[in-house]
N, CA, C and O atoms as a Tinker XYZ file with bonds, in Angstrom:
   464  protein
     1  N      0.795000   -1.211000   -0.110000    73     2
     2  CA     0.100000   -0.105000   -0.016000    64     1     3
     3  C      0.973000    1.207000   -0.027000    63     2     4     5
     4  O      2.098000    1.162000    0.470000    81     3
     5  N      0.497000    2.360000   -0.570000    73     3     6
     6  CA     1.280000    3.391000   -0.688000    64     5     7
     7  C      1.340000    4.323000    0.815000    63     6     8     9
     8  O      0.641000    4.192000    1.819000    81     7
     9  N      2.251000    5.119000    0.584000    73     7    10
    10  CA     2.565000    5.916000    1.777000    64     9    11
    11  C      1.404000    7.019000    1.940000    63    10    12    13
    12  O      0.877000    7.599000    0.991000    81    11
    13  N      1.164000    7.167000    2.977000    73    11    14
    14  CA    -0.093000    8.410000    3.442000    64    13    15
    15  C      0.632000    9.817000    3.497000    63    14    16    17
    16  O      1.451000    9.957000    4.405000    81    15
    17  N      0.438000   10.807000    2.683000    73    15    18
    18  CA     1.248000   11.903000    2.836000    64    17    19
    19  C      0.331000   12.630000    3.915000    63    18    20    21
    20  O     -0.815000   12.334000    4.252000    81    19
    21  N      1.191000   13.716000    4.386000    73    19    22
    22  CA     0.726000   14.620000    5.484000    64    21    23
    23  C     -0.231000   15.814000    4.646000    63    22    24    25
    24  O     -0.068000   15.990000    3.439000    81    23
    25  N     -0.979000   16.397000    5.239000    73    23    26
    26  CA    -1.547000   17.786000    4.822000    64    25    27
    27  C     -0.439000   18.720000    4.328000    63    26    28    29
    28  O     -0.644000   19.046000    3.158000    81    27
    29  N      0.305000   19.076000    4.678000    73    27    30
    30  CA     1.271000   19.822000    4.314000    64    29    31
    31  C      1.827000   19.323000    2.860000    63    30    32    33
    32  O      1.888000   20.115000    1.920000    81    31
    33  N      2.186000   18.101000    2.749000    73    31    34
    34  CA     2.791000   17.472000    1.452000    64    33    35
    35  C      1.559000   17.641000    0.492000    63    34    36    37
    36  O      1.819000   18.066000   -0.633000    81    35
    37  N      0.360000   17.386000    0.770000    73    35    38
    38  CA    -0.638000   17.467000   -0.142000    64    37    39
    39  C     -0.920000   19.018000   -0.669000    63    38    40    41
    40  O     -1.323000   19.365000   -1.780000    81    39
    41  N     -0.619000   19.749000    0.350000    73    39    42
    42  CA    -1.048000   21.112000    0.049000    64    41    43
    43  C      0.193000   21.638000   -0.895000    63    42    44    45
    44  O     -0.044000   22.601000   -1.624000    81    43
    45  N      1.356000   21.118000   -0.914000    73    43    46
    46  CA     2.503000   21.578000   -1.873000    64    45    47
    47  C      2.203000   21.282000   -3.363000    63    46    48    49
    48  O      2.529000   22.003000   -4.306000    81    47
    49  N      1.437000   19.949000   -3.437000    73    47    50
    50  CA     0.909000   19.576000   -4.756000    64    49    51
    51  C      0.163000   20.638000   -5.487000    63    50    52    53
    52  O      0.297000   20.833000   -6.695000    81    51
    53  N     -0.671000   21.354000   -4.666000    73    51    54
    54  CA    -1.686000   22.204000   -5.361000    64    53    55
    55  C     -1.284000   23.741000   -5.191000    63    54    56    57
    56  O     -2.134000   24.620000   -5.341000    81    55
    57  N     -0.104000   24.000000   -4.907000    73    55    58
    58  CA     0.542000   25.284000   -4.755000    64    57    59
    59  C      0.531000   26.108000   -5.949000    63    58    60    61
    60  O      0.296000   27.313000   -5.862000    81    59
    61  N      0.786000   25.500000   -7.140000    73    59    62
    62  CA     0.737000   26.317000   -8.218000    64    61    63
    63  C     -0.479000   26.820000   -8.525000    63    62    64    65
    64  O     -0.410000   27.809000   -9.254000    81    63
    65  N     -1.659000   26.453000   -8.195000    73    63    66
    66  CA    -3.069000   26.891000   -8.432000    64    65    67
    67  C     -3.330000   28.211000   -7.587000    63    66    68    69
    68  O     -4.264000   28.976000   -7.824000    81    67
    69  N     -2.311000   28.408000   -6.480000    73    67    70
    70  CA    -2.737000   29.568000   -5.598000    64    69    71
    71  C     -2.472000   31.017000   -6.351000    63    70    72    73
    72  O     -2.870000   32.071000   -5.855000    81    71
    73  N     -1.798000   30.953000   -7.529000    73    71    74
    74  CA    -1.874000   32.219000   -8.129000    64    73    75
    75  C     -3.296000   32.697000   -8.625000    63    74    76    77
    76  O     -3.436000   33.881000   -8.929000    81    75
    77  N     -4.291000   31.871000   -8.712000    73    75    78
    78  CA    -5.689000   32.261000   -9.088000    64    77    79
    79  C     -6.345000   32.913000   -7.806000    63    78    80    81
    80  O     -7.502000   33.328000   -7.887000    81    79
    81  N     -5.621000   33.017000   -6.600000    73    79    82
    82  CA    -6.308000   33.310000   -5.602000    64    81    83
    83  C     -6.872000   34.723000   -5.628000    63    82    84    85
    84  O     -7.963000   34.937000   -5.099000    81    83
    85  N     -6.204000   35.671000   -6.201000    73    83    86
    86  CA    -6.737000   37.148000   -6.395000    64    85    87
    87  C     -7.834000   37.320000   -7.363000    63    86    88    89
    88  O     -8.532000   38.334000   -7.395000    81    87
    89  N     -7.973000   36.315000   -8.150000    73    87    90
    90  CA    -8.908000   36.357000   -9.242000    64    89    91
    91  C    -10.477000   36.404000   -8.782000    63    90    92    93
    92  O    -11.369000   37.101000   -9.266000    81    91
    93  N    -10.549000   35.564000   -7.823000    73    91    94
    94  CA   -12.132000   35.509000   -7.427000    64    93    95
    95  C    -12.274000   36.756000   -6.570000    63    94    96    97
    96  O    -13.453000   37.073000   -6.414000    81    95
    97  N    -11.518000   37.436000   -6.058000    73    95    98
    98  CA   -11.731000   38.528000   -5.254000    64    97    99
    99  C    -11.926000   39.736000   -6.193000    63    98   100   101
   100  O    -12.698000   40.650000   -5.905000    81    99
   101  N    -11.218000   39.708000   -7.294000    73    99   102
   102  CA   -11.540000   40.666000   -8.582000    64   101   103
   103  C    -12.768000   40.594000   -9.149000    63   102   104   105
   104  O    -13.466000   41.568000   -9.431000    81   103
   105  N    -13.104000   39.203000   -9.360000    73   103   106
   106  CA   -14.688000   38.966000   -9.970000    64   105   107
   107  C    -15.626000   39.621000   -9.110000    63   106   108   109
   108  O    -16.489000   40.351000   -9.597000    81   107
   109  N    -15.526000   39.404000   -7.720000    73   107   110
   110  CA   -16.584000   39.885000   -6.917000    64   109   111
   111  C    -16.473000   41.377000   -6.750000    63   110   112   113
   112  O    -17.558000   41.946000   -6.630000    81   111
   113  N    -15.451000   42.095000   -6.717000    73   111   114
   114  CA   -15.413000   43.449000   -6.914000    64   113   115
   115  C    -15.817000   44.222000   -8.171000    63   114   116   117
   116  O    -16.226000   45.383000   -8.155000    81   115
   117  N    -15.668000   43.491000   -9.223000    73   115   118
   118  CA   -16.219000   43.999000  -10.466000    64   117   119
   119  C    -17.790000   43.880000  -10.445000    63   118   120   121
   120  O    -18.552000   44.771000  -10.821000    81   119
   121  N    -18.151000   42.698000   -9.971000    73   119   122
   122  CA   -19.724000   42.340000   -9.643000    64   121   123
   123  C    -20.388000   43.479000   -8.962000    63   122   124   125
   124  O    -21.501000   43.878000   -9.304000    81   123
   125  N    -19.607000   44.066000   -7.866000    73   123   126
   126  CA   -20.189000   44.796000   -6.913000    64   125   127
   127  C    -20.094000   46.265000   -7.475000    63   126   128   129
   128  O    -20.883000   47.104000   -7.043000    81   127
   129  N    -19.114000   46.619000   -8.468000    73   127   130
   130  CA   -18.907000   47.804000   -9.258000    64   129   131
   131  C    -19.886000   47.866000  -10.345000    63   130   132   133
   132  O    -19.940000   48.940000  -10.945000    81   131
   133  N    -20.659000   46.936000  -10.713000    73   131   134
   134  CA   -21.271000   46.852000  -12.063000    64   133   135
   135  C    -22.429000   47.839000  -11.997000    63   134   136   137
   136  O    -23.153000   47.822000  -11.002000    81   135
   137  N    -22.649000   48.685000  -12.974000    73   135   138
   138  CA   -23.612000   49.930000  -12.942000    64   137   139
   139  C    -24.781000   49.416000  -14.123000    63   138   140   141
   140  O    -24.326000   48.804000  -15.090000    81   139
   141  N    -25.965000   49.605000  -14.073000    73   139   142
   142  CA   -26.910000   49.607000  -15.113000    64   141   143
   143  C    -26.535000   50.708000  -15.941000    63   142   144   145
   144  O    -26.008000   51.736000  -15.517000    81   143
   145  N    -26.882000   50.413000  -17.404000    73   143   146
   146  CA   -26.785000   51.442000  -18.255000    64   145   147
   147  C    -28.173000   52.269000  -18.281000    63   146   148   149
   148  O    -29.266000   51.703000  -18.247000    81   147
   149  N    -28.012000   53.671000  -18.343000    73   147   150
   150  CA   -29.311000   54.515000  -18.318000    64   149   151
   151  C    -29.697000   55.096000  -19.673000    63   150   152   153
   152  O    -28.768000   55.218000  -20.470000    81   151
   153  N    -30.632000   55.387000  -19.977000    73   151   154
   154  CA   -31.211000   55.979000  -21.179000    64   153   155
   155  C    -31.238000   57.583000  -20.819000    63   154   156   157
   156  O    -31.644000   58.064000  -19.761000    81   155
   157  N    -30.704000   58.307000  -21.963000    73   155   158
   158  CA   -30.915000   59.737000  -21.770000    64   157   159
   159  C    -32.326000   60.073000  -22.078000    63   158   160   161
   160  O    -33.078000   59.387000  -22.770000    81   159
   161  N    -32.671000   61.422000  -21.379000    73   159   162
   162  CA   -34.076000   61.710000  -21.831000    64   161   163
   163  C    -33.960000   62.402000  -23.095000    63   162   164   165
   164  O    -32.836000   62.706000  -23.496000    81   163
   165  N    -35.146000   62.729000  -23.873000    73   163   166
   166  CA   -35.151000   63.314000  -25.329000    64   165   167
   167  C    -34.539000   64.346000  -25.545000    63   166   168   169
   168  O    -34.002000   64.512000  -26.639000    81   167
   169  N    -34.466000   65.362000  -24.482000    73   167   170
   170  CA   -33.592000   66.656000  -24.818000    64   169   171
   171  C    -32.039000   66.403000  -24.625000    63   170   172   173
   172  O    -31.194000   66.830000  -25.413000    81   171
   173  N    -31.761000   65.674000  -23.505000    73   171   174
   174  CA   -30.248000   65.285000  -23.515000    64   173   175
   175  C    -29.795000   64.673000  -24.724000    63   174   176   177
   176  O    -28.781000   65.044000  -25.316000    81   175
   177  N    -30.580000   63.681000  -25.119000    73   175   178
   178  CA   -30.049000   62.809000  -26.339000    64   177   179
   179  C    -30.103000   63.792000  -27.577000    63   178   180   181
   180  O    -29.252000   63.628000  -28.451000    81   179
   181  N    -30.984000   64.742000  -27.713000    73   179   182
   182  CA   -30.783000   65.577000  -28.827000    64   181   183
   183  C    -29.650000   66.753000  -28.728000    63   182   184   185
   184  O    -29.222000   67.335000  -29.725000    81   183
   185  N    -29.245000   67.008000  -27.465000    73   183   186
   186  CA   -28.239000   67.940000  -27.355000    64   185   187
   187  C    -26.924000   67.098000  -27.536000    63   186   188   189
   188  O    -26.013000   67.764000  -28.027000    81   187
   189  N    -26.612000   65.799000  -27.257000    73   187   190
   190  CA   -25.601000   65.013000  -27.410000    64   189   191
   191  C    -25.463000   64.784000  -28.839000    63   190   192   193
   192  O    -24.339000   64.846000  -29.336000    81   191
   193  N    -26.519000   64.517000  -29.581000    73   191   194
   194  CA   -26.590000   64.338000  -31.071000    64   193   195
   195  C    -26.039000   65.459000  -31.618000    63   194   196   197
   196  O    -25.206000   65.218000  -32.493000    81   195
   197  N    -26.256000   66.687000  -31.362000    73   195   198
   198  CA   -25.857000   67.811000  -31.949000    64   197   199
   199  C    -24.382000   68.144000  -31.858000    63   198   200   201
   200  O    -23.734000   68.698000  -32.746000    81   199
   201  N    -23.870000   67.692000  -30.532000    73   199   202
   202  CA   -22.377000   67.903000  -30.287000    64   201   203
   203  C    -21.732000   66.930000  -31.124000    63   202   204   205
   204  O    -20.723000   67.195000  -31.776000    81   203
   205  N    -22.274000   65.854000  -31.118000    73   203   206
   206  CA   -21.653000   64.558000  -32.089000    64   205   207
   207  C    -21.416000   64.998000  -33.572000    63   206   208   209
   208  O    -20.396000   64.706000  -34.197000    81   207
   209  N    -22.453000   65.726000  -34.071000    73   207   210
   210  CA   -22.536000   66.062000  -35.458000    64   209   211
   211  C    -21.310000   67.205000  -35.637000    63   210   212   213
   212  O    -20.753000   67.271000  -36.733000    81   211
   213  N    -20.948000   67.992000  -34.681000    73   211   214
   214  CA   -20.029000   68.847000  -34.801000    64   213   215
   215  C    -18.550000   68.469000  -34.650000    63   214   216   217
   216  O    -17.651000   69.267000  -34.915000    81   215
   217  N    -18.362000   67.374000  -34.268000    73   215   218
   218  CA   -17.063000   66.682000  -33.979000    64   217   219
   219  C    -16.605000   66.361000  -35.408000    63   218   220   221
   220  O    -17.328000   66.354000  -36.405000    81   219
   221  N    -15.375000   66.114000  -35.356000    73   219   222
   222  CA   -14.416000   65.625000  -36.460000    64   221   223
   223  C    -13.282000   64.911000  -36.302000    63   222   224   225
   224  O    -12.895000   64.875000  -35.134000    81   223
   225  N    -12.540000   64.261000  -37.182000    73   223   226
   226  CA   -11.356000   63.683000  -36.912000    64   225   227
   227  C    -10.466000   64.717000  -36.479000    63   226   228   229
   228  O    -10.596000   65.889000  -36.833000    81   227
   229  N     -9.328000   64.193000  -35.520000    73   227   230
   230  CA    -8.282000   65.111000  -35.029000    64   229   231
   231  C     -8.677000   65.988000  -33.805000    63   230   232   233
   232  O     -7.770000   66.571000  -33.211000    81   231
   233  N     -9.999000   66.130000  -33.372000    73   231   234
   234  CA   -10.483000   66.809000  -32.333000    64   233   235
   235  C    -10.328000   66.176000  -31.150000    63   234   236   237
   236  O    -10.648000   64.993000  -31.029000    81   235
   237  N     -9.831000   66.879000  -30.169000    73   235   238
   238  CA    -9.549000   66.658000  -28.896000    64   237   239
   239  C    -10.736000   66.544000  -27.923000    63   238   240   241
   240  O    -11.393000   67.574000  -27.773000    81   239
   241  N    -11.099000   65.482000  -27.260000    73   239   242
   242  CA   -12.375000   65.210000  -26.602000    64   241   243
   243  C    -12.260000   64.542000  -25.133000    63   242   244   245
   244  O    -11.506000   63.615000  -24.836000    81   243
   245  N    -13.054000   65.127000  -24.384000    73   243   246
   246  CA   -13.408000   64.335000  -22.972000    64   245   247
   247  C    -14.723000   63.664000  -23.436000    63   246   248   249
   248  O    -15.431000   64.157000  -24.314000    81   247
   249  N    -15.000000   62.524000  -22.802000    73   247   250
   250  CA   -16.262000   61.828000  -22.753000    64   249   251
   251  C    -16.485000   60.930000  -21.677000    63   250   252   253
   252  O    -15.590000   60.618000  -20.892000    81   251
   253  N    -17.513000   60.554000  -21.622000    73   251   254
   254  CA   -18.166000   59.564000  -20.638000    64   253   255
   255  C    -18.965000   58.671000  -21.207000    63   254   256   257
   256  O    -19.907000   59.148000  -21.839000    81   255
   257  N    -18.844000   57.237000  -21.162000    73   255   258
   258  CA   -19.545000   56.269000  -21.882000    64   257   259
   259  C    -19.694000   55.190000  -21.075000    63   258   260   261
   260  O    -19.055000   55.054000  -20.031000    81   259
   261  N    -20.647000   54.259000  -21.561000    73   259   262
   262  CA   -20.686000   52.852000  -20.853000    64   261   263
   263  C    -19.974000   51.842000  -21.238000    63   262   264   265
   264  O    -20.172000   51.484000  -22.399000    81   263
   265  N    -19.291000   51.332000  -20.701000    73   263   266
   266  CA   -18.178000   50.057000  -21.192000    64   265   267
   267  C    -18.610000   48.787000  -20.429000    63   266   268   269
   268  O    -18.092000   48.379000  -19.390000    81   267
   269  N    -19.622000   48.231000  -21.090000    73   267   270
   270  CA   -19.999000   46.921000  -20.728000    64   269   271
   271  C    -20.671000   46.746000  -19.309000    63   270   272   273
   272  O    -21.801000   46.273000  -19.183000    81   271
   273  N    -19.868000   47.176000  -18.223000    73   271   274
   274  CA   -20.441000   47.051000  -16.784000    64   273   275
   275  C    -20.596000   48.324000  -16.116000    63   274   276   277
   276  O    -21.468000   48.324000  -15.247000    81   275
   277  N    -20.036000   49.302000  -16.281000    73   275   278
   278  CA   -19.914000   50.524000  -15.740000    64   277   279
   279  C    -19.639000   51.776000  -16.685000    63   278   280   281
   280  O    -19.321000   51.608000  -17.862000    81   279
   281  N    -19.764000   52.939000  -16.161000    73   279   282
   282  CA   -19.455000   54.065000  -16.940000    64   281   283
   283  C    -18.105000   54.651000  -16.703000    63   282   284   285
   284  O    -17.803000   54.909000  -15.538000    81   283
   285  N    -17.225000   54.903000  -17.695000    73   283   286
   286  CA   -15.767000   55.372000  -17.585000    64   285   287
   287  C    -15.648000   56.591000  -18.424000    63   286   288   289
   288  O    -16.333000   56.825000  -19.420000    81   287
   289  N    -14.652000   57.398000  -17.896000    73   287   290
   290  CA   -14.322000   58.688000  -18.555000    64   289   291
   291  C    -13.176000   58.326000  -19.403000    63   290   292   293
   292  O    -12.450000   57.359000  -19.170000    81   291
   293  N    -13.034000   59.148000  -20.414000    73   291   294
   294  CA   -11.907000   58.991000  -21.450000    64   293   295
   295  C    -11.497000   60.417000  -21.948000    63   294   296   297
   296  O    -12.301000   61.348000  -22.009000    81   295
   297  N    -10.226000   60.505000  -22.286000    73   295   298
   298  CA    -9.703000   61.712000  -22.991000    64   297   299
   299  C     -8.791000   61.314000  -24.002000    63   298   300   301
   300  O     -7.893000   60.497000  -23.793000    81   299
   301  N     -9.015000   61.919000  -25.190000    73   299   302
   302  CA    -8.115000   61.508000  -26.203000    64   301   303
   303  C     -8.468000   62.254000  -27.729000    63   302   304   305
   304  O     -9.217000   63.231000  -27.735000    81   303
   305  N     -7.999000   61.835000  -28.758000    73   303   306
   306  CA    -8.161000   62.495000  -29.934000    64   305   307
   307  C     -9.055000   61.587000  -30.873000    63   306   308   309
   308  O     -8.688000   60.428000  -31.061000    81   307
   309  N    -10.100000   62.013000  -31.414000    73   307   310
   310  CA   -10.786000   61.320000  -32.437000    64   309   311
   311  C    -10.038000   60.941000  -33.594000    63   310   312   313
   312  O     -9.541000   61.755000  -34.373000    81   311
   313  N     -9.958000   59.642000  -33.705000    73   311   314
   314  CA    -9.083000   58.933000  -34.839000    64   313   315
   315  C    -10.253000   58.737000  -35.988000    63   314   316   317
   316  O     -9.925000   58.754000  -37.174000    81   315
   317  N    -11.399000   58.582000  -35.661000    73   315   318
   318  CA   -12.404000   58.266000  -36.800000    64   317   319
   319  C    -13.848000   58.592000  -36.236000    63   318   320   321
   320  O    -14.038000   58.474000  -35.025000    81   319
   321  N    -14.769000   58.959000  -36.993000    73   319   322
   322  CA   -16.112000   59.349000  -36.593000    64   321   323
   323  C    -17.066000   58.694000  -37.917000    63   322   324   325
   324  O    -16.978000   59.071000  -39.086000    81   323
   325  N    -17.790000   57.850000  -37.504000    73   323   326
   326  CA   -18.659000   57.304000  -38.562000    64   325   327
   327  C    -20.097000   57.280000  -38.354000    63   326   328   329
   328  O    -20.643000   56.348000  -37.763000    81   327
   329  N    -20.721000   58.269000  -38.820000    73   327   330
   330  CA   -22.192000   58.545000  -38.556000    64   329   331
   331  C    -23.127000   57.398000  -39.298000    63   330   332   333
   332  O    -24.250000   57.189000  -38.839000    81   331
   333  N    -22.737000   56.781000  -40.254000    73   331   334
   334  CA   -23.585000   55.612000  -40.774000    64   333   335
   335  C    -23.626000   54.542000  -39.686000    63   334   336   337
   336  O    -24.702000   54.121000  -39.263000    81   335
   337  N    -22.462000   54.107000  -39.240000    73   335   338
   338  CA   -22.210000   53.063000  -38.212000    64   337   339
   339  C    -22.529000   53.554000  -36.646000    63   338   340   341
   340  O    -22.758000   52.760000  -35.733000    81   339
   341  N    -22.504000   54.923000  -36.509000    73   339   342
   342  CA   -22.948000   55.501000  -35.214000    64   341   343
   343  C    -21.770000   55.190000  -34.277000    63   342   344   345
   344  O    -22.035000   54.789000  -33.144000    81   343
   345  N    -20.487000   55.344000  -34.659000    73   343   346
   346  CA   -19.275000   54.834000  -34.012000    64   345   347
   347  C    -18.200000   56.038000  -33.962000    63   346   348   349
   348  O    -17.894000   56.675000  -34.971000    81   347
   349  N    -17.729000   56.251000  -32.844000    73   347   350
   350  CA   -16.581000   57.158000  -32.513000    64   349   351
   351  C    -15.475000   56.433000  -32.127000    63   350   352   353
   352  O    -15.585000   55.584000  -31.243000    81   351
   353  N    -14.259000   56.686000  -32.756000    73   351   354
   354  CA   -13.032000   55.897000  -32.325000    64   353   355
   355  C    -12.252000   57.221000  -31.679000    63   354   356   357
   356  O    -12.046000   58.245000  -32.329000    81   355
   357  N    -11.870000   57.039000  -30.352000    73   355   358
   358  CA   -10.931000   57.941000  -29.725000    64   357   359
   359  C     -9.598000   57.260000  -29.551000    63   358   360   361
   360  O     -9.519000   56.256000  -28.844000    81   359
   361  N     -8.615000   57.731000  -30.125000    73   359   362
   362  CA    -7.117000   57.092000  -30.142000    64   361   363
   363  C     -7.720000   55.746000  -30.630000    63   362   364   365
   364  O     -8.387000   55.829000  -31.662000    81   363
   365  N     -7.604000   54.584000  -30.091000    73   363   366
   366  CA    -8.008000   53.131000  -30.557000    64   365   367
   367  C     -9.102000   52.573000  -29.921000    63   366   368   369
   368  O     -9.401000   51.391000  -30.089000    81   367
   369  N     -9.850000   53.474000  -29.058000    73   367   370
   370  CA   -11.065000   52.853000  -28.353000    64   369   371
   371  C    -12.351000   53.005000  -29.106000    63   370   372   373
   372  O    -12.786000   54.135000  -29.330000    81   371
   373  N    -13.042000   51.835000  -29.548000    73   371   374
   374  CA   -14.219000   52.084000  -30.466000    64   373   375
   375  C    -15.381000   52.351000  -29.293000    63   374   376   377
   376  O    -15.363000   51.755000  -28.216000    81   375
   377  N    -16.310000   53.253000  -29.634000    73   375   378
   378  CA   -17.203000   53.548000  -28.718000    64   377   379
   379  C    -18.544000   53.973000  -29.652000    63   378   380   381
   380  O    -18.589000   54.886000  -30.476000    81   379
   381  N    -19.629000   53.030000  -29.275000    73   379   382
   382  CA   -20.761000   53.432000  -30.014000    64   381   383
   383  C    -21.660000   54.587000  -29.447000    63   382   384   385
   384  O    -21.808000   54.761000  -28.237000    81   383
   385  N    -22.280000   55.404000  -30.464000    73   383   386
   386  CA   -23.070000   56.667000  -30.175000    64   385   387
   387  C    -23.954000   56.369000  -28.752000    63   386   388   389
   388  O    -23.974000   57.076000  -27.744000    81   387
   389  N    -24.557000   55.305000  -28.956000    73   387   390
   390  CA   -25.607000   55.037000  -27.885000    64   389   391
   391  C    -24.956000   54.573000  -26.477000    63   390   392   393
   392  O    -25.644000   54.294000  -25.495000    81   391
   393  N    -23.663000   54.530000  -26.501000    73   391   394
   394  CA   -23.031000   54.161000  -25.177000    64   393   395
   395  C    -22.720000   55.658000  -24.515000    63   394   396   397
   396  O    -22.744000   55.904000  -23.309000    81   395
   397  N    -22.455000   56.497000  -25.467000    73   395   398
   398  CA   -21.946000   58.095000  -25.060000    64   397   399
   399  C    -23.207000   58.855000  -24.173000    63   398   400   401
   400  O    -24.311000   59.064000  -24.676000    81   399
   401  N    -22.891000   59.186000  -22.935000    73   399   402
   402  CA   -23.590000   59.993000  -22.364000    64   401   403
   403  C    -23.304000   61.589000  -22.052000    63   402   404   405
   404  O    -24.078000   62.436000  -21.606000    81   403
   405  N    -22.088000   61.686000  -22.394000    73   403   406
   406  CA   -21.493000   63.100000  -22.299000    64   405   407
   407  C    -20.143000   63.070000  -23.232000    63   406   408   409
   408  O    -19.307000   62.172000  -23.323000    81   407
   409  N    -20.204000   64.470000  -23.963000    73   407   410
   410  CA   -18.904000   64.520000  -24.702000    64   409   411
   411  C    -18.761000   66.091000  -24.822000    63   410   412   413
   412  O    -19.694000   66.887000  -24.927000    81   411
   413  N    -17.287000   66.403000  -24.783000    73   411   414
   414  CA   -16.967000   67.842000  -24.723000    64   413   415
   415  C    -15.605000   67.873000  -25.500000    63   414   416   417
   416  O    -14.651000   67.125000  -25.289000    81   415
   417  N    -15.688000   68.935000  -26.496000    73   415   418
   418  CA   -14.193000   69.185000  -27.108000    64   417   419
   419  C    -13.724000   70.133000  -26.458000    63   418   420   421
   420  O    -14.338000   71.063000  -25.935000    81   419
   421  N    -12.223000   69.851000  -26.479000    73   419   422
   422  CA   -11.320000   70.824000  -25.562000    64   421   423
   423  C     -9.900000   70.987000  -26.191000    63   422   424   425
   424  O     -9.407000   70.116000  -26.908000    81   423
   425  N     -9.297000   72.115000  -25.887000    73   423   426
   426  CA    -8.097000   72.389000  -26.400000    64   425   427
   427  C     -6.878000   72.067000  -25.598000    63   426   428   429
   428  O     -6.582000   72.863000  -24.707000    81   427
   429  N     -6.214000   71.134000  -25.764000    73   427   430
   430  CA    -5.241000   70.574000  -24.855000    64   429   431
   431  C     -4.246000   71.886000  -24.566000    63   430   432   433
   432  O     -3.997000   72.781000  -25.374000    81   431
   433  N     -3.742000   71.763000  -23.196000    73   431   434
   434  CA    -2.698000   72.823000  -22.819000    64   433   435
   435  C     -1.555000   72.544000  -23.359000    63   434   436   437
   436  O     -1.187000   71.381000  -23.521000    81   435
   437  N     -0.769000   73.700000  -23.744000    73   435   438
   438  CA     0.455000   73.713000  -24.196000    64   437   439
   439  C      0.368000   73.699000  -25.808000    63   438   440   441
   440  O      1.454000   73.607000  -26.381000    81   439
   441  N     -0.634000   73.769000  -26.503000    73   439   442
   442  CA    -0.774000   73.749000  -27.761000    64   441   443
   443  C     -0.635000   75.120000  -28.537000    63   442   444   445
   444  O     -1.459000   76.034000  -28.515000    81   443
   445  N      0.533000   75.093000  -29.208000    73   443   446
   446  CA     0.932000   76.353000  -29.866000    64   445   447
   447  C     -0.085000   77.130000  -30.924000    63   446   448   449
   448  O      0.116000   77.038000  -32.135000    81   447
   449  N     -0.883000   77.686000  -30.537000    73   447   450
   450  CA    -1.839000   78.252000  -31.590000    64   449   451
   451  C     -1.225000   79.178000  -32.318000    63   450   452   453
   452  O     -1.864000   79.503000  -33.319000    81   451
   453  N     -0.156000   79.741000  -32.156000    73   451   454
   454  CA     0.389000   80.938000  -33.006000    64   453   455
   455  C      0.920000   80.375000  -34.341000    63   454   456   457
   456  O      1.200000   81.043000  -35.337000    81   455
   457  N      1.020000   78.919000  -34.188000    73   455   458
   458  CA     1.643000   78.352000  -35.309000    64   457   459
   459  C      0.641000   78.059000  -36.429000    63   458   460   461
   460  O      1.053000   77.654000  -37.516000    81   459
   461  N     -0.732000   78.262000  -36.186000    73   459   462
   462  CA    -1.815000   78.024000  -37.062000    64   461   463
   463  C     -2.173000   79.088000  -38.144000    63   462   464
   464  O     -3.114000   78.894000  -38.914000    81   463
């Protein structure tokens, strides 16, 4: 018959799986931080639509949008805007118009306007 190993010996066999320990806490934290997506009222949706119509490639923007589980803020440069697909790409992040709740154009600090 085989040797009976102690609890400590058996625990050593499963030590490589301890790397997943923080994973479960992360999943629970994300679940707790989950937000429901909200719909804009008609007036706010119209105002947002008008702002989006005025944007163009190369414009610097601050925006807030729904990213699968919660709302996040992003600052960057519009690299693509597609009104047919209702898609805005800021740097490399693709964002659907329907996920955006706020957008504002801004002039980055330190930009040399005298060169224009």
